[in-house]
VOGU-3710 file (C-alpha; in Angstrom, 3 decimals, decimal comma):
1> mkppafpegk> 16,851/-3,588/16,827  17,248/-0,039/18,111  14,029/2,012/17,694  14,283/5,014/15,355  14,470/8,491/16,884  11,451/10,026/15,201  11,130/13,727/14,287  9,652/16,141/16,808  10,244/13,710/19,646  7,508/11,356/18,462
11> rfafsivddt> 7,640/7,807/19,758  6,233/5,810/16,850  5,001/6,291/13,283  1,586/5,449/11,858  0,237/5,677/8,329  -2,213/3,997/5,959  -2,128/2,950/2,307  -5,719/3,014/1,072  -6,105/0,746/-1,962  -8,860/2,384/-3,985
21> dvatvanvgp> -10,883/-0,800/-4,687  -14,649/-0,047/-4,449  -13,972/3,479/-3,169  -16,500/6,276/-3,780  -16,839/9,748/-2,327  -19,744/8,478/-0,243  -17,986/5,482/1,296  -14,561/7,014/1,994  -15,245/10,744/2,330  -16,268/10,634/6,019
31> iyellkalgm> -13,203/8,701/7,150  -10,891/11,128/5,365  -12,663/13,981/7,145  -11,976/12,176/10,421  -8,318/11,577/9,577  -7,924/15,244/8,680  -9,574/16,376/11,914  -7,291/14,100/13,940  -4,150/15,510/12,307  -3,380/12,273/10,470
41> rttktvwpfr> -2,151/12,354/6,909  -2,115/9,118/4,951  -1,756/7,777/1,392  -4,657/7,202/-0,978  -4,254/5,313/-4,230  -6,406/6,206/-7,236  -7,352/4,967/-10,689  -7,181/7,668/-13,367  -9,515/5,817/-15,754  -12,840/4,003/-15,642
51> whgegsnfas> -13,061/0,409/-16,805  -15,158/0,231/-19,969  -15,330/-3,542/-20,193  -17,652/-5,985/-18,446  -17,395/-8,380/-15,548  -15,159/-6,414/-13,166  -15,538/-7,018/-9,434  -14,647/-3,360/-8,929  -17,187/-1,761/-11,257  -18,741/0,248/-8,419
61> setledpayl> -15,449/2,096/-7,848  -15,163/5,759/-8,740  -12,144/7,017/-10,670  -10,580/10,326/-11,631  -12,959/10,394/-14,594  -15,818/10,977/-12,137  -15,956/14,764/-11,534  -17,078/14,651/-7,893  -14,489/12,030/-7,022  -11,760/13,959/-8,821
71> afvqrlavdg> -12,646/17,104/-6,875  -12,603/15,108/-3,633  -9,156/13,633/-4,336  -7,750/17,011/-5,373  -8,949/18,448/-2,046  -7,184/15,600/-0,252  -3,952/16,509/-2,041  -4,293/20,155/-1,011  -4,927/19,017/2,575  -1,641/17,105/2,678
81> feiashgatm> -2,683/13,562/1,841  -0,479/11,650/-0,591  -2,123/10,585/-3,857  -0,556/7,388/-5,161  -1,090/4,971/-8,043  -3,009/1,697/-8,100  -2,442/1,388/-11,825  -4,390/2,875/-14,712  -7,703/1,236/-13,874  -9,296/-1,704/-12,099
91> essdrattea> -8,516/-4,344/-14,752  -5,447/-5,154/-16,848  -4,045/-2,223/-18,842  -1,634/-2,289/-21,754  1,417/-0,045/-21,939  -0,319/2,769/-23,812  -3,097/2,964/-21,206  -0,615/2,887/-18,327  1,465/5,648/-19,893  -1,669/7,738/-20,510
101> aierhralfg> -2,688/7,257/-16,871  0,685/8,516/-15,642  0,360/11,606/-17,800  -3,229/12,194/-16,686  -2,090/12,119/-13,065  0,617/14,659/-13,902  -1,933/16,927/-15,599  -4,364/16,738/-12,670  -1,896/16,996/-9,768  1,195/18,609/-11,265
111> tvprlyvnhs> 3,360/15,564/-10,641  3,382/11,790/-11,056  2,786/9,504/-8,053  5,876/8,663/-6,035  4,279/5,480/-4,751  2,728/2,594/-6,704  0,765/-0,435/-5,521  0,076/-3,483/-7,719  -3,642/-4,309/-7,962  -5,147/-7,770/-7,608
121> fnqenvywgt> -4,838/-9,796/-10,839  -3,883/-7,020/-13,260  -1,459/-8,484/-15,773  0,655/-5,321/-15,858  1,627/-5,862/-12,215  5,384/-5,571/-11,739  7,261/-8,530/-10,175  4,006/-10,043/-8,935  2,735/-13,572/-8,394  5,598/-16,063/-8,194
131> drlddlvlkr> 7,962/-13,377/-9,494  7,821/-11,601/-6,136  9,463/-14,618/-4,472  12,885/-16,275/-4,619  12,339/-19,243/-2,326  11,679/-22,186/-4,673  9,404/-24,026/-2,242  7,248/-20,965/-1,723  7,162/-20,241/-5,450  5,720/-23,695/-6,124
141> lyarvngkpa> 3,202/-23,476/-3,291  2,103/-19,974/-4,220  1,627/-20,964/-7,869  -0,862/-23,611/-6,720  -2,959/-21,385/-4,465  -2,814/-18,132/-6,435  -4,689/-19,581/-9,382  -2,553/-17,822/-11,982  0,146/-19,548/-14,049  3,807/-18,605/-13,846
151> gyyqghvpgs> 4,451/-15,665/-16,146  0,912/-14,297/-15,884  2,117/-10,939/-14,519  4,196/-9,203/-17,163  4,667/-5,543/-16,298  8,402/-6,211/-15,939  8,702/-8,321/-19,127  10,055/-6,371/-22,137  8,116/-7,016/-25,307  4,937/-8,011/-23,499
161> pwwwgdlcrs> 1,731/-6,028/-24,224  1,677/-5,342/-20,474  5,299/-4,138/-20,286  5,870/-0,805/-18,534  8,697/-1,625/-16,134  10,888/1,136/-17,543  8,148/3,662/-16,760  7,766/2,251/-13,259  11,479/2,713/-12,682  11,569/6,263/-14,045
171> hheyvrnmtf> 8,406/7,561/-12,344  7,752/5,749/-9,041  10,051/5,876/-6,035  8,368/3,218/-3,887  6,453/0,004/-4,622  4,738/-2,205/-2,063  5,654/-5,885/-1,846  5,159/-8,025/1,266  2,318/-7,533/3,755  2,259/-8,939/7,279
181> sslnvlranp> 0,007/-9,361/10,288  2,327/-7,444/12,615  1,360/-3,861/13,410  5,029/-2,852/13,638  6,308/-3,525/10,120  9,934/-3,092/11,197  9,656/-6,363/13,103  9,317/-8,161/9,768  11,354/-5,824/7,565  13,793/-3,692/9,591
191> smpyvdpsrp> 15,756/-2,734/6,439  12,767/-1,013/4,796  12,816/0,684/2,327  15,113/-1,634/0,443  16,563/-2,194/-3,003  16,425/-5,614/-4,668  19,142/-5,902/-7,352  17,378/-8,930/-8,857  14,296/-6,742/-9,502  15,916/-3,614/-10,924
201> lvrswfssad> 12,786/-1,995/-12,383  11,689/-0,963/-8,885  13,770/1,725/-7,206  12,754/0,858/-3,635  10,380/-1,610/-2,028  8,430/-1,279/1,201  6,357/-3,614/3,366  3,166/-3,052/5,328  0,671/-4,567/7,707  -2,472/-5,963/6,104
211> addcrefidl> -6,132/-5,320/6,940  -8,407/-6,047/4,013  -11,476/-4,318/5,431  -13,001/-2,556/8,415  -13,273/-5,661/10,590  -9,649/-6,670/10,059  -8,530/-3,104/10,782  -10,415/-3,122/14,091  -8,841/-6,457/15,014  -5,369/-5,188/14,078
221> vtpervdqle> -5,320/-1,863/15,962  -6,464/-2,950/19,389  -5,277/-0,739/22,271  -2,959/-3,533/23,404  -1,302/-3,769/20,006  -0,950/-0,005/19,762  0,553/0,015/23,263  3,143/-2,449/21,994  3,780/-0,403/18,834  4,422/2,677/20,959
231> aeggvciist> 6,612/0,784/23,448  8,718/-0,638/20,607  9,084/2,732/18,895  7,729/1,003/15,820  6,591/1,929/12,340  3,071/1,019/11,279  1,944/1,225/7,649  -1,434/-0,452/7,195  -2,561/-1,523/3,738  -6,346/-1,573/3,646
241> hlgkryveng> -9,431/-0,642/1,619  -11,184/2,277/3,275  -14,091/1,683/0,902  -14,840/-1,670/2,552  -17,388/-0,933/5,280  -15,403/1,697/7,169  -18,362/4,020/6,643  -21,958/3,033/7,352  -24,882/5,303/6,496  -22,550/8,245/6,059
251> rvhpqveral> -20,804/7,739/9,416  -17,443/6,203/10,273  -17,820/2,838/11,976  -17,748/3,630/15,727  -15,027/1,102/16,528  -12,838/2,494/13,752  -13,364/6,019/15,034  -12,570/4,927/18,578  -9,371/3,214/17,426  -8,193/6,185/15,351
261> rdiarrpgwf> -8,890/8,622/18,187  -6,906/6,403/20,543  -3,948/6,350/18,135  -4,164/10,105/17,465  -3,976/11,014/21,168  -0,636/9,248/21,456  2,787/10,740/20,615  2,830/9,369/17,079  4,204/10,745/13,828  1,292/10,757/11,386
271> vpvsplldwl> 2,585/11,336/7,864  1,874/9,840/4,430  3,839/6,790/3,415  6,374/8,298/0,979  7,631/10,968/3,439  7,837/8,263/6,105  9,893/6,032/3,799  12,100/8,990/2,829  12,833/9,555/6,493  13,499/5,880/7,198
281> rsqqpkdtag> 15,934/5,811/4,289  17,712/8,889/5,652  18,320/7,004/8,923  20,025/4,036/7,264  23,818/3,754/7,533  25,405/5,257/4,433  27,467/2,159/3,676  24,460/-0,199/3,733  21,569/2,126/2,790  18,888/0,291/0,844
291> slpsgewrrm> 20,489/-3,124/1,164  18,421/-6,128/2,261  20,367/-8,852/4,085  19,767/-12,286/2,579  18,675/-13,730/5,922  16,108/-11,000/6,400  14,734/-11,607/2,906  14,402/-15,363/3,533  12,556/-14,745/6,796  10,319/-12,153/5,164
301> qwrwaidlvr> 9,184/-14,562/2,451  8,252/-17,298/4,914  6,637/-14,921/7,363  4,622/-13,382/4,532  3,472/-16,832/3,396  2,511/-17,956/6,901  0,644/-14,711/7,607  -1,131/-14,963/4,250  -2,378/-18,475/5,031  -3,551/-17,416/8,490
311> rrlqrsr> -5,448/-14,435/7,134  -7,127/-16,514/4,422  -8,204/-19,104/6,981  -9,650/-16,386/9,210  -11,529/-14,838/6,283  -13,061/-18,199/5,369  -14,638/-18,656/8,799
//
């Protein structure tokens, strides 16, 4: 695979998708200040609404209904960070709530999010659970370990209370699907961003590396791995939760800061995810733009499954 020729003579690309789970101004503010100071611009997902029910694992999270958090996120937008969607709120939302969340985002930021990320076990997730897979063996295995029955996720199912697939198609340009353990995502998904004709309610899909929390991020972005990313002329998009222990007592974890400073000193292109995907799409051959070869898709599904098992085993230790 020939490395992309990045803008401005840069030799690799690096960005982050910050899933907003458990995020507050206090536990993510300092790392965004660091990213800004280092000249890095990334993508932050948000929830427009609080959850008013009980029993959520994400009840400590702040949302756009919290004035200080809203002001913080609006400053991020002004500073060039991308504000994306993680759904309407931290638990399952019906169509009316999802539509209201899209309109609230438009009212607060002047536009709707270009990028959307499914959240955890929300039933309005689009093409999630076994519906994100085509390989029959993997579908059966994933149904056993995921703990949710086939058909649980219904954002793409017309007539369901959770249906909003038409809104997803009309409003969001990019949706995340597979995540991998490789820092250079193009090694797993060189055709990214891609279109999947069998899942027509998503305009374009993208893949990312996975680091659930601070410790996994530190393990992922070692100098040796970043050396390899730079040598390969690769593209790194890390999906993580910056609210999960990246900040301790108001300060960015020292190993995270060291890693980000090491990356920032290199000749990387540090842009939010949607502009990066726009650029990658512009580099695709016109006659095959957006297409995903069947062999690549088969390999992606198995690599995703193997990486998922490895990560879960490591987290259980």
